[in-house]
N, C-alpha and C positions, 0 to 999 in steps of 0.2 A: 199560410201556404210559404212565405217568405220566408218566417220564424221558423222554418222546419227544416228549412235550407242554411238559416244559418248556424242551427245547431249540429247539423251534419257536418258543416266546414269546422265545426270549433272540435269536435269528435274524433276529427279526420287528423286533424291539427296535436291533440292530444296521445292520440295511436303514435302516428310519426315518430311526436318524440320521445315517446316511451321506447317504442322500436329502436330507432339510430343510436340515443341515446348509450345504452350496455353496451354495442358494440365496439363505439368508439372508447371507451372507458376501458376495454378487455384488449381493444391494441393498445393503449397506451402500456397498460401494465406488461406484456409482452414487448414492448419496445424496452422499459423498464430494464426488465430480467435481460434482456440481452445487452443492455448497458451495464448491468453489475458488475459483468468480470470482466470491466473495465475499471473497476474502480482504483483509483490512485491515494494513497494515503500524503496527506500533507504534514513532516517532519521537521524535525529540526538535525542537523548533522554536525557533528565532530568528527576527529580521527583518536587513534591511540594506537599506544606501539608495544611490542608483547615485553613486557618490562617488568617485574613483580609489584610498580613504584603504579602501574596504572592497571593491573589486574591481578587476582591470588595470586598464592606461592606456586603454582605453576602457569607462569606464563607465556609455556612455548606448545599450551594444549588446549584446545577451545572447550567451551559447554557442550562441545554435542562429540569432546573425543578427539578432534580432528585437531594431526599434527601438524607445528607452526614451522617453518624452515627460517631459523634464526639470521639468517644470510639475506633473503628478502623476502619478506613476511608480507609485500605488498603484490610478491606474485602468484598469492593463492587468491587475491579478489575476495576476502573474508570481508562479512561484514556481523556486527553486533547488533543485537536490537532491545530495545526497552522492553521489558515483562509484560507491557497489555498490548505489543503487538506482535507474541512470539505463538498468541490462537492465530493471529492473520498470517505470518511468518513462520511457520514452523522449521525445524533445524533442516537445513538440506536444501531451502527453498532458494530457487534463483530468483533475483528481483531485477527490475530498471530503475534506475537512479535518475534524477535528472533536477537539476539547479543549484549542483554541488559544483560547478566551474569542471575542473582536472579530473573529479573524483565520479563525473557522471559515468552509465554504461552497467554491464551487467555484472552484477554481485552474488555472493552464495553466502545465505545466514548460515551464521558457522556457531556463533558465539549470543552469550547473552548480555546487555547491560547492568549496575549496580540498581537494584530497587528504587533506590529515591528516582531515578527518570523514569518520568513520562512523555510518549510518544517521542524518542530519539532514535536516531541511526548512530555509528560510530564505524568507522572504517578501519580498519587494520592496516599501516602501511608501515615502510620500514623506518627508522627513528631518524635517519639523513632528512627527511621528504618535508616537505612545508605543510602545518599543520593548517589548523581553521576550525571557521563555524558559520555555517550556513544555515538561513531560517527561512521558514518554506519551501524545503526541498520536496519532490514529487518521490514516493517507494510505488511500485505496482509490481505483482509475480511478473513475472519474462513470461512471451506463450511459447 
């Protein structure tokens, strides 16, 4: 008789384990999917100017066809992304950049970098502005 109670107790806890665990996993997946919309990519950031030495032979036109004001390229807040990021951040995507000092903020993806770069972004700035390079910059889609 005592042995029957032990078997019933074991079966009860096994059933509870089978029923409860899948619910926890489903909830974890839902949380993961919600968090996925907030994915930030870690990239290296640099700057470039709208000049032939740093662009192609049409430096005042971005890869997506946007015209650049030669007097104030920075006024557009245009950003170039490396080709590996173009699927995630296609032309016209507004992105939030953090970790690049004065260049943090909202930018518009309007250009593409040379194919030799991977996991890079490039800020389009005026020629008289300070350049730089930043590692571990975070980039994500603006909401």
